[in-house]
py3Dmol code that shows the C-alpha trace and the ligand (Angstrom):
import py3Dmol

protein = """\
ATOM      1  CA  MET A   1       0.000   0.000   0.000  1.00  0.00           C
ATOM      2  CA  LYS A   2       1.222   3.509  -0.794  1.00  0.00           C
ATOM      3  CA  ILE A   3       0.256   6.301   1.598  1.00  0.00           C
ATOM      4  CA  ASP A   4       0.910  10.009   1.043  1.00  0.00           C
ATOM      5  CA  ILE A   5       0.314  12.616   3.733  1.00  0.00           C
ATOM      6  CA  LEU A   6       0.042  16.328   2.905  1.00  0.00           C
ATOM      7  CA  THR A   7       0.812  18.568   5.864  1.00  0.00           C
ATOM      8  CA  ILE A   8       2.339  21.879   6.907  1.00  0.00           C
ATOM      9  CA  PHE A   9       4.097  20.078   9.802  1.00  0.00           C
ATOM     10  CA  PRO A  10       6.023  17.196   8.186  1.00  0.00           C
ATOM     11  CA  ASP A  11       8.216  16.637  11.266  1.00  0.00           C
ATOM     12  CA  PHE A  12       5.118  15.663  13.252  1.00  0.00           C
ATOM     13  CA  PHE A  13       5.263  12.213  11.656  1.00  0.00           C
ATOM     14  CA  ARG A  14       8.805  11.362  12.813  1.00  0.00           C
ATOM     15  CA  GLY A  15       7.493   9.555  15.879  1.00  0.00           C
ATOM     16  CA  PRO A  16       4.486   7.690  14.433  1.00  0.00           C
ATOM     17  CA  LEU A  17       6.455   6.391  11.441  1.00  0.00           C
ATOM     18  CA  ASP A  18       9.442   5.153  13.391  1.00  0.00           C
ATOM     19  CA  TYR A  19       8.028   2.668  15.877  1.00  0.00           C
ATOM     20  CA  GLY A  20       6.443  -0.756  16.082  1.00  0.00           C
ATOM     21  CA  ILE A  21       4.130  -2.119  13.431  1.00  0.00           C
ATOM     22  CA  ILE A  22       4.257   0.949  11.159  1.00  0.00           C
ATOM     23  CA  ARG A  23       8.039   0.934  11.147  1.00  0.00           C
ATOM     24  CA  ARG A  24       8.158  -2.802  10.392  1.00  0.00           C
ATOM     25  CA  ALA A  25       5.543  -2.488   7.613  1.00  0.00           C
ATOM     26  CA  ARG A  26       7.664   0.234   6.013  1.00  0.00           C
ATOM     27  CA  GLU A  27      10.876  -1.752   6.358  1.00  0.00           C
ATOM     28  CA  THR A  28       9.306  -4.844   4.807  1.00  0.00           C
ATOM     29  CA  CYS A  29       7.727  -2.748   2.011  1.00  0.00           C
ATOM     30  CA  LEU A  30       4.163  -3.679   2.996  1.00  0.00           C
ATOM     31  CA  ALA A  31       3.513   0.058   3.244  1.00  0.00           C
ATOM     32  CA  GLU A  32       5.302   2.984   1.666  1.00  0.00           C
ATOM     33  CA  VAL A  33       4.591   6.243   3.490  1.00  0.00           C
ATOM     34  CA  ASN A  34       5.586   9.609   2.011  1.00  0.00           C
ATOM     35  CA  ILE A  35       5.179  12.906   3.838  1.00  0.00           C
ATOM     36  CA  HIS A  36       4.775  16.052   1.714  1.00  0.00           C
ATOM     37  CA  ASP A  37       5.402  19.551   3.046  1.00  0.00           C
ATOM     38  CA  LEU A  38       2.702  21.832   1.623  1.00  0.00           C
ATOM     39  CA  ARG A  39       5.028  24.814   1.994  1.00  0.00           C
ATOM     40  CA  ASN A  40       7.134  23.365  -0.837  1.00  0.00           C
ATOM     41  CA  PHE A  41       4.182  24.084  -3.120  1.00  0.00           C
ATOM     42  CA  THR A  42       3.912  27.801  -2.349  1.00  0.00           C
ATOM     43  CA  LYS A  43       5.252  30.529  -4.617  1.00  0.00           C
ATOM     44  CA  ASP A  44       5.869  33.524  -2.328  1.00  0.00           C
ATOM     45  CA  LYS A  45       8.945  34.164  -0.235  1.00  0.00           C
ATOM     46  CA  HIS A  46       7.030  33.691   3.039  1.00  0.00           C
ATOM     47  CA  ARG A  47       5.808  30.253   1.861  1.00  0.00           C
ATOM     48  CA  THR A  48       2.236  31.205   2.737  1.00  0.00           C
ATOM     49  CA  VAL A  49      -0.222  28.308   3.083  1.00  0.00           C
ATOM     50  CA  ASP A  50      -3.184  30.141   4.663  1.00  0.00           C
ATOM     51  CA  ASP A  51      -5.333  33.209   4.152  1.00  0.00           C
ATOM     52  CA  ARG A  52      -8.308  35.041   5.695  1.00  0.00           C
ATOM     53  CA  PRO A  53     -11.797  33.589   5.111  1.00  0.00           C
ATOM     54  CA  PHE A  54     -14.066  35.144   2.495  1.00  0.00           C
ATOM     55  CA  GLY A  55     -17.123  36.636   4.182  1.00  0.00           C
ATOM     56  CA  GLY A  56     -15.186  37.532   7.313  1.00  0.00           C
ATOM     57  CA  GLY A  57     -15.026  35.609  10.549  1.00  0.00           C
ATOM     58  CA  GLU A  58     -12.430  34.115  12.809  1.00  0.00           C
ATOM     59  CA  GLY A  59      -9.098  32.576  11.981  1.00  0.00           C
ATOM     60  CA  MET A  60      -7.330  31.532   8.836  1.00  0.00           C
ATOM     61  CA  VAL A  61      -8.059  28.913   6.198  1.00  0.00           C
ATOM     62  CA  LEU A  62      -5.614  26.620   4.358  1.00  0.00           C
ATOM     63  CA  LYS A  63      -5.351  27.830   0.755  1.00  0.00           C
ATOM     64  CA  PRO A  64      -6.293  25.495  -2.088  1.00  0.00           C
ATOM     65  CA  GLU A  65      -3.324  26.115  -4.430  1.00  0.00           C
ATOM     66  CA  PRO A  66      -0.551  24.313  -2.492  1.00  0.00           C
ATOM     67  CA  ILE A  67      -2.862  21.347  -1.851  1.00  0.00           C
ATOM     68  CA  PHE A  68      -3.982  20.999  -5.484  1.00  0.00           C
ATOM     69  CA  GLU A  69      -0.406  21.411  -6.739  1.00  0.00           C
ATOM     70  CA  CYS A  70       1.029  18.941  -4.248  1.00  0.00           C
ATOM     71  CA  LEU A  71      -1.605  16.349  -5.161  1.00  0.00           C
ATOM     72  CA  GLU A  72      -1.034  16.923  -8.876  1.00  0.00           C
ATOM     73  CA  SER A  73       2.686  16.270  -8.347  1.00  0.00           C
ATOM     74  CA  LEU A  74       1.985  12.759  -7.018  1.00  0.00           C
ATOM     75  CA  GLY A  75       2.304  10.108  -9.724  1.00  0.00           C
ATOM     76  CA  ASP A  76      -0.204   7.343 -10.506  1.00  0.00           C
ATOM     77  CA  LEU A  77      -3.196   8.991  -8.882  1.00  0.00           C
ATOM     78  CA  ALA A  78      -6.557   8.081 -10.402  1.00  0.00           C
ATOM     79  CA  PRO A  79      -8.936  10.931 -11.306  1.00  0.00           C
ATOM     80  CA  ARG A  80     -11.588  11.786  -8.711  1.00  0.00           C
ATOM     81  CA  SER A  81     -14.378  10.260 -10.865  1.00  0.00           C
ATOM     82  CA  GLU A  82     -12.643   6.842 -10.596  1.00  0.00           C
ATOM     83  CA  ARG A  83     -11.888   7.213  -6.907  1.00  0.00           C
ATOM     84  CA  ILE A  84     -15.547   7.612  -5.997  1.00  0.00           C
ATOM     85  CA  SER A  85     -16.601   4.411  -7.771  1.00  0.00           C
ATOM     86  CA  GLU A  86     -17.478   1.221  -5.825  1.00  0.00           C
ATOM     87  CA  SER A  87     -14.413  -0.624  -7.107  1.00  0.00           C
ATOM     88  CA  ALA A  88     -11.976   2.208  -6.363  1.00  0.00           C
ATOM     89  CA  LYS A  89      -8.482   1.150  -5.284  1.00  0.00           C
ATOM     90  CA  GLN A  90      -7.424   4.628  -4.216  1.00  0.00           C
ATOM     91  CA  SER A  91      -8.776   7.280  -1.891  1.00  0.00           C
ATOM     92  CA  VAL A  92      -7.925  10.911  -1.206  1.00  0.00           C
ATOM     93  CA  ILE A  93      -9.066  11.820   2.301  1.00  0.00           C
ATOM     94  CA  VAL A  94      -9.452  15.204   3.947  1.00  0.00           C
ATOM     95  CA  LEU A  95      -9.132  14.947   7.724  1.00  0.00           C
ATOM     96  CA  SER A  96     -12.070  16.864   9.159  1.00  0.00           C
ATOM     97  CA  PRO A  97     -14.259  16.774  12.274  1.00  0.00           C
ATOM     98  CA  GLN A  98     -17.157  17.040   9.813  1.00  0.00           C
ATOM     99  CA  GLY A  99     -16.272  13.772   8.065  1.00  0.00           C
ATOM    100  CA  ARG A 100     -17.546  10.218   8.440  1.00  0.00           C
ATOM    101  CA  THR A 101     -16.299   8.902  11.751  1.00  0.00           C
ATOM    102  CA  LEU A 102     -13.501   6.363  11.504  1.00  0.00           C
ATOM    103  CA  ASP A 103     -14.403   2.936  12.851  1.00  0.00           C
ATOM    104  CA  GLN A 104     -13.031  -0.566  12.453  1.00  0.00           C
ATOM    105  CA  SER A 105     -15.106  -1.360   9.370  1.00  0.00           C
ATOM    106  CA  LEU A 106     -13.975   1.823   7.595  1.00  0.00           C
ATOM    107  CA  ALA A 107     -10.379   0.951   8.537  1.00  0.00           C
ATOM    108  CA  ALA A 108     -10.934  -2.525   7.035  1.00  0.00           C
ATOM    109  CA  GLU A 109     -12.220  -0.901   3.803  1.00  0.00           C
ATOM    110  CA  PHE A 110      -9.124   1.306   3.650  1.00  0.00           C
ATOM    111  CA  SER A 111      -6.772  -1.617   4.321  1.00  0.00           C
ATOM    112  CA  VAL A 112      -7.559  -3.226   0.949  1.00  0.00           C
ATOM    113  CA  LEU A 113      -6.827  -0.064  -1.056  1.00  0.00           C
ATOM    114  CA  GLU A 114      -3.613   0.299  -3.036  1.00  0.00           C
ATOM    115  CA  ARG A 115      -3.224   4.001  -2.403  1.00  0.00           C
ATOM    116  CA  ILE A 116      -4.362   6.460   0.279  1.00  0.00           C
ATOM    117  CA  VAL A 117      -3.650  10.186   0.308  1.00  0.00           C
ATOM    118  CA  MET A 118      -4.426  12.129   3.484  1.00  0.00           C
ATOM    119  CA  ILE A 119      -4.744  15.915   3.585  1.00  0.00           C
ATOM    120  CA  CYS A 120      -4.211  17.435   7.032  1.00  0.00           C
ATOM    121  CA  GLY A 121      -6.054  20.654   7.772  1.00  0.00           C
ATOM    122  CA  ARG A 122      -5.035  23.373  10.240  1.00  0.00           C
ATOM    123  CA  TYR A 123      -6.433  26.658  11.552  1.00  0.00           C
ATOM    124  CA  GLU A 124     -10.188  26.994  10.797  1.00  0.00           C
ATOM    125  CA  GLY A 125      -9.881  24.235   8.213  1.00  0.00           C
ATOM    126  CA  VAL A 126      -9.236  23.693   4.523  1.00  0.00           C
ATOM    127  CA  ASP A 127     -10.689  25.685   1.607  1.00  0.00           C
ATOM    128  CA  GLU A 128     -13.900  23.747   0.814  1.00  0.00           C
ATOM    129  CA  ARG A 129     -12.960  23.348  -2.874  1.00  0.00           C
ATOM    130  CA  VAL A 130     -10.454  20.700  -1.781  1.00  0.00           C
ATOM    131  CA  SER A 131     -13.270  18.513  -0.415  1.00  0.00           C
ATOM    132  CA  GLU A 132     -15.610  19.361  -3.295  1.00  0.00           C
ATOM    133  CA  HIS A 133     -13.293  18.826  -6.243  1.00  0.00           C
ATOM    134  CA  LEU A 134     -10.078  17.081  -5.207  1.00  0.00           C
ATOM    135  CA  ALA A 135     -10.687  14.660  -2.355  1.00  0.00           C
ATOM    136  CA  ASP A 136     -13.214  11.850  -2.489  1.00  0.00           C
ATOM    137  CA  ARG A 137     -14.121  11.794   1.213  1.00  0.00           C
ATOM    138  CA  GLU A 138     -13.800  13.523   4.564  1.00  0.00           C
ATOM    139  CA  VAL A 139     -12.914  11.429   7.612  1.00  0.00           C
ATOM    140  CA  SER A 140     -13.147  12.355  11.272  1.00  0.00           C
ATOM    141  CA  ILE A 141     -11.504  10.434  14.095  1.00  0.00           C
ATOM    142  CA  GLY A 142     -14.209  11.410  16.588  1.00  0.00           C
ATOM    143  CA  ASP A 143     -16.666  14.030  17.716  1.00  0.00           C
ATOM    144  CA  TYR A 144     -14.184  16.542  19.076  1.00  0.00           C
ATOM    145  CA  VAL A 145     -12.053  19.251  17.495  1.00  0.00           C
ATOM    146  CA  LEU A 146      -8.287  18.883  17.193  1.00  0.00           C
ATOM    147  CA  SER A 147      -5.893  21.661  16.180  1.00  0.00           C
ATOM    148  CA  GLY A 148      -4.825  19.821  13.055  1.00  0.00           C
ATOM    149  CA  GLY A 149      -5.329  16.765  10.879  1.00  0.00           C
ATOM    150  CA  GLU A 150      -1.901  15.270  11.626  1.00  0.00           C
ATOM    151  CA  MET A 151      -3.076  13.458  14.749  1.00  0.00           C
ATOM    152  CA  GLY A 152      -5.998  11.996  12.774  1.00  0.00           C
ATOM    153  CA  ALA A 153      -3.757  10.949   9.884  1.00  0.00           C
ATOM    154  CA  ALA A 154      -1.481   9.140  12.367  1.00  0.00           C
ATOM    155  CA  VAL A 155      -4.505   7.344  13.837  1.00  0.00           C
ATOM    156  CA  ILE A 156      -5.706   6.218  10.392  1.00  0.00           C
ATOM    157  CA  LEU A 157      -2.165   5.184   9.466  1.00  0.00           C
ATOM    158  CA  ASP A 158      -1.898   2.943  12.512  1.00  0.00           C
ATOM    159  CA  THR A 159      -5.336   1.357  12.378  1.00  0.00           C
ATOM    160  CA  VAL A 160      -5.126   0.687   8.623  1.00  0.00           C
ATOM    161  CA  ILE A 161      -1.542  -0.578   8.427  1.00  0.00           C
ATOM    162  CA  ARG A 162      -2.079  -3.148  11.194  1.00  0.00           C
ATOM    163  CA  LEU A 163      -4.890  -4.647   9.091  1.00  0.00           C
ATOM    164  CA  ILE A 164      -2.670  -5.210   6.048  1.00  0.00           C
ATOM    165  CA  PRO A 165      -1.991  -8.966   5.876  1.00  0.00           C
ATOM    166  CA  GLY A 166       1.518  -9.614   7.206  1.00  0.00           C
ATOM    167  CA  ALA A 167       1.837  -6.339   9.172  1.00  0.00           C
ATOM    168  CA  VAL A 168       1.078  -7.900  12.562  1.00  0.00           C
ATOM    169  CA  GLY A 169       3.046 -10.997  13.549  1.00  0.00           C
ATOM    170  CA  ASN A 170      -0.039 -12.951  14.630  1.00  0.00           C
ATOM    171  CA  GLU A 171      -2.572 -11.915  12.021  1.00  0.00           C
ATOM    172  CA  ALA A 172      -5.451 -13.770  13.652  1.00  0.00           C
ATOM    173  CA  SER A 173      -5.145 -11.503  16.689  1.00  0.00           C
ATOM    174  CA  THR A 174      -6.306  -8.483  14.671  1.00  0.00           C
ATOM    175  CA  ARG A 175      -9.463 -10.375  13.659  1.00  0.00           C
ATOM    176  CA  GLN A 176     -10.666 -11.172  17.148  1.00  0.00           C
ATOM    177  CA  GLU A 177     -10.237  -7.674  18.525  1.00  0.00           C
ATOM    178  CA  SER A 178     -12.896  -5.246  19.685  1.00  0.00           C
ATOM    179  CA  PHE A 179     -15.342  -3.997  17.005  1.00  0.00           C
ATOM    180  CA  THR A 180     -14.284  -6.546  14.359  1.00  0.00           C
ATOM    181  CA  GLU A 181     -17.330  -7.515  12.311  1.00  0.00           C
ATOM    182  CA  PRO A 182     -17.960 -11.292  12.134  1.00  0.00           C
ATOM    183  CA  GLY A 183     -17.554 -11.394   8.326  1.00  0.00           C
ATOM    184  CA  VAL A 184     -14.095  -9.810   8.434  1.00  0.00           C
ATOM    185  CA  ALA A 185     -13.009 -12.007  11.330  1.00  0.00           C
ATOM    186  CA  ARG A 186     -14.259 -15.331   9.948  1.00  0.00           C
ATOM    187  CA  ALA A 187     -12.404 -14.823   6.675  1.00  0.00           C
ATOM    188  CA  LEU A 188      -9.065 -14.503   8.419  1.00  0.00           C
ATOM    189  CA  VAL A 189      -9.034 -16.571  11.580  1.00  0.00           C
ATOM    190  CA  PRO A 190      -7.277 -19.883  10.903  1.00  0.00           C
ATOM    191  CA  ALA A 191      -9.404 -23.010  11.166  1.00  0.00           C
ATOM    192  CA  ASN A 192      -6.955 -24.387  13.757  1.00  0.00           C
ATOM    193  CA  ALA A 193      -7.357 -21.424  16.145  1.00  0.00           C
ATOM    194  CA  PRO A 194      -7.849 -22.709  19.719  1.00  0.00           C
ATOM    195  CA  ASN A 195     -11.510 -23.328  20.491  1.00  0.00           C
ATOM    196  CA  SER A 196     -11.210 -21.175  23.615  1.00  0.00           C
ATOM    197  CA  THR A 197     -10.636 -18.178  21.347  1.00  0.00           C
ATOM    198  CA  CYS A 198     -13.733 -16.117  21.112  1.00  0.00           C
ATOM    199  CA  LEU A 199     -14.187 -13.658  18.222  1.00  0.00           C
ATOM    200  CA  SER A 200     -15.520 -10.287  19.298  1.00  0.00           C
ATOM    201  CA  GLY A 201     -18.186 -10.390  16.590  1.00  0.00           C
ATOM    202  CA  GLY A 202     -18.516  -6.616  16.852  1.00  0.00           C
ATOM    203  CA  LEU A 203     -18.460  -6.475  20.673  1.00  0.00           C
ATOM    204  CA  LEU A 204     -15.588  -5.246  22.828  1.00  0.00           C
ATOM    205  CA  ASP A 205     -12.764  -7.736  23.289  1.00  0.00           C
ATOM    206  CA  TYR A 206     -12.691 -10.013  26.335  1.00  0.00           C
ATOM    207  CA  PRO A 207     -10.212  -9.247  29.196  1.00  0.00           C
ATOM    208  CA  HIS A 208      -6.661 -10.575  28.878  1.00  0.00           C
ATOM    209  CA  TYR A 209      -4.318 -11.736  31.665  1.00  0.00           C
ATOM    210  CA  THR A 210      -0.727 -12.958  31.718  1.00  0.00           C
ATOM    211  CA  ARG A 211       1.819 -14.163  34.290  1.00  0.00           C
ATOM    212  CA  PRO A 212       2.116 -13.954  37.252  1.00  0.00           C
ATOM    213  CA  ALA A 213      -1.036 -15.918  38.082  1.00  0.00           C
ATOM    214  CA  ASP A 214      -1.214 -14.044  41.381  1.00  0.00           C
ATOM    215  CA  PHE A 215       0.012 -10.450  41.382  1.00  0.00           C
ATOM    216  CA  ARG A 216      -0.015  -8.673  44.761  1.00  0.00           C
ATOM    217  CA  GLY A 217      -2.980 -10.709  45.889  1.00  0.00           C
ATOM    218  CA  MET A 218      -4.874 -10.132  42.627  1.00  0.00           C
ATOM    219  CA  PRO A 219      -5.337 -13.606  41.130  1.00  0.00           C
ATOM    220  CA  VAL A 220      -6.112 -14.386  37.506  1.00  0.00           C
ATOM    221  CA  PRO A 221      -9.702 -15.723  37.159  1.00  0.00           C
ATOM    222  CA  GLU A 222      -9.643 -19.414  38.058  1.00  0.00           C
ATOM    223  CA  VAL A 223     -11.374 -20.494  34.837  1.00  0.00           C
ATOM    224  CA  LEU A 224      -8.398 -19.323  32.713  1.00  0.00           C
ATOM    225  CA  VAL A 225      -5.963 -21.672  34.402  1.00  0.00           C
ATOM    226  CA  ASN A 226      -8.126 -24.802  34.615  1.00  0.00           C
ATOM    227  CA  GLY A 227      -7.435 -25.816  30.989  1.00  0.00           C
ATOM    228  CA  ASN A 228     -11.083 -26.403  29.999  1.00  0.00           C
ATOM    229  CA  HIS A 229     -11.373 -24.701  26.580  1.00  0.00           C
ATOM    230  CA  GLU A 230     -15.167 -24.707  26.537  1.00  0.00           C
ATOM    231  CA  ASP A 231     -15.368 -23.064  29.982  1.00  0.00           C
ATOM    232  CA  ILE A 232     -12.774 -20.497  28.893  1.00  0.00           C
ATOM    233  CA  ARG A 233     -14.640 -19.729  25.663  1.00  0.00           C
ATOM    234  CA  ARG A 234     -17.930 -19.211  27.528  1.00  0.00           C
ATOM    235  CA  TRP A 235     -16.238 -17.061  30.215  1.00  0.00           C
ATOM    236  CA  ARG A 236     -14.608 -14.915  27.533  1.00  0.00           C
ATOM    237  CA  ARG A 237     -17.881 -14.380  25.734  1.00  0.00           C
ATOM    238  CA  LYS A 238     -19.645 -13.519  28.985  1.00  0.00           C
ATOM    239  CA  THR A 239     -16.986 -10.993  30.042  1.00  0.00           C
ATOM    240  CA  ALA A 240     -16.978  -9.449  26.550  1.00  0.00           C
ATOM    241  CA  LEU A 241     -20.748  -9.031  26.816  1.00  0.00           C
ATOM    242  CA  THR A 242     -20.444  -7.629  30.358  1.00  0.00           C
ATOM    243  CA  LYS A 243     -17.860  -5.052  29.314  1.00  0.00           C
ATOM    244  CA  THR A 244     -19.837  -4.075  26.213  1.00  0.00           C
ATOM    245  CA  LEU A 245     -23.042  -3.697  28.243  1.00  0.00           C
ATOM    246  CA  ARG A 246     -21.222  -1.510  30.757  1.00  0.00           C
ATOM    247  CA  ASN A 247     -19.031   0.636  28.477  1.00  0.00           C
ATOM    248  CA  ARG A 248     -20.610   0.535  24.990  1.00  0.00           C
ATOM    249  CA  PRO A 249     -24.252  -0.627  25.121  1.00  0.00           C
ATOM    250  CA  ASP A 250     -24.758   0.961  21.659  1.00  0.00           C
ATOM    251  CA  LEU A 251     -22.675  -1.854  20.131  1.00  0.00           C
ATOM    252  CA  LEU A 252     -25.151  -4.482  21.357  1.00  0.00           C
ATOM    253  CA  LYS A 253     -27.824  -3.048  19.054  1.00  0.00           C
ATOM    254  CA  ARG A 254     -25.619  -3.678  16.014  1.00  0.00           C
ATOM    255  CA  VAL A 255     -24.349  -7.213  16.615  1.00  0.00           C
ATOM    256  CA  VAL A 256     -26.217 -10.405  15.814  1.00  0.00           C
ATOM    257  CA  LEU A 257     -26.614 -12.114  19.178  1.00  0.00           C
ATOM    258  CA  THR A 258     -26.699 -15.915  19.393  1.00  0.00           C
ATOM    259  CA  ASP A 259     -29.013 -17.832  21.726  1.00  0.00           C
ATOM    260  CA  GLU A 260     -26.036 -18.326  24.025  1.00  0.00           C
ATOM    261  CA  ASP A 261     -25.341 -14.561  24.013  1.00  0.00           C
ATOM    262  CA  ARG A 262     -28.936 -13.849  25.051  1.00  0.00           C
ATOM    263  CA  GLU A 263     -28.705 -16.439  27.822  1.00  0.00           C
ATOM    264  CA  LEU A 264     -25.436 -14.911  29.058  1.00  0.00           C
ATOM    265  CA  LEU A 265     -26.893 -11.397  28.912  1.00  0.00           C
ATOM    266  CA  ASN A 266     -29.841 -12.555  31.040  1.00  0.00           C
ATOM    267  CA  GLU A 267     -27.375 -13.994  33.577  1.00  0.00           C
ATOM    268  CA  ILE A 268     -25.398 -10.717  33.583  1.00  0.00           C
ATOM    269  CA  ARG A 269     -28.534  -8.571  33.979  1.00  0.00           C
ATOM    270  CA  SER A 270     -29.971 -10.674  36.778  1.00  0.00           C
ATOM    271  CA  LEU A 271     -26.609 -10.544  38.578  1.00  0.00           C
ATOM    272  CA  GLN A 272     -26.538  -6.745  38.155  1.00  0.00           C
ATOM    273  CA  SER A 273     -30.050  -6.384  39.558  1.00  0.00           C
ATOM    274  CA  VAL A 274     -28.941  -8.339  42.659  1.00  0.00           C
ATOM    275  CA  ILE A 275     -25.913  -6.017  43.075  1.00  0.00           C
TER     276      ILE A 275
END
"""
ligand_1 = """\
27
LIG
N -13.549 24.809 11.930
C -13.560 23.394 11.958
C -14.874 22.908 12.521
O -15.392 23.527 13.439
O -15.408 21.889 12.045
C -12.424 22.836 12.827
C -11.072 23.018 12.241
S -9.807 22.233 13.192
C -9.381 23.454 14.383
C -8.406 22.246 12.128
C -8.137 20.950 11.411
O -7.912 19.906 12.345
C -9.219 20.441 10.504
O -9.185 21.056 9.234
C -8.916 18.962 10.427
O -7.963 18.669 9.435
C -8.322 18.668 11.799
N -9.280 18.052 12.712
C -9.840 18.613 13.796
N -10.649 17.778 14.436
C -10.611 16.618 13.755
C -11.256 15.361 13.920
N -12.095 15.117 14.898
N -10.970 14.384 13.008
C -10.134 14.610 11.989
N -9.481 15.782 11.794
C -9.731 16.782 12.647
"""
view = py3Dmol.view(width=600, height=400)
view.addModel(protein, "pdb")
view.setStyle({"model": 0}, {"cartoon": {"style": "trace"}})
view.addModel(ligand_1, "xyz")
view.setStyle({"model": 1}, {"stick": {}})
view.zoomTo()
view.show()
């Protein structure tokens, strides 16, 4: 996958690009990431990238010219009309709090693309003609306002790259994580995965423990050390449901619950009403 990031703060990406999974994906050529300084596409001696908004109002707006020219300098980029088609293999994204909110299924869609370009806004935002005529979508990383798109681009970079086959050492682990839709998970979890492993199926992940079995008087749940895979699987599903009910009840409306899930939820609810 080739990823280009357009920004006025190219040094911001030194950290995110140089550690862990992203670094390894770059070193093994699974992902090529190029950072482009928008100031290199200005023509005045002050390298101006922003200007006052038409119509008055607060703040400054990122000018369209450096963004259009930077994008036009990138090779092999499909025209916008092709990028908005169903079968598109490329996407040009404007980071914006007004965009579609990033979630695991959008990240999965991005992870099968060949090319992603991300445009990072600053100040009051980006001249709207960039979204209207150059980019094919706006993406937000959540309902809050950041000072710039760089943080969002780094978040997309991380969540998408770890879904590229081969980027994470144990690929199956990325398929059983929180939010992963059953269809995505089933396609990639090996048939020989232990039967105690419980796919999230769109819920939050189950709790994880490691050695020591007893840490400062806090023991690991007994069921995890008794070696009974069926008991472990059922415990994991129940704790995943408990955590989802407590922290993200909205997710329960979207997942397809099995008969066992409904039975476990009844157990959890009756326990909660006793407490
Ligand atoms: N005036 C804009 C508004 O109220 O919607 C906010 C602009 S924000 C201060 C500056 C830039 O930060 C945006 O152009 C965008 O690139 C980035 N940004 C801010 N919040 C974001 C979010 N939640 N997701 C993605 N990018 C965001």
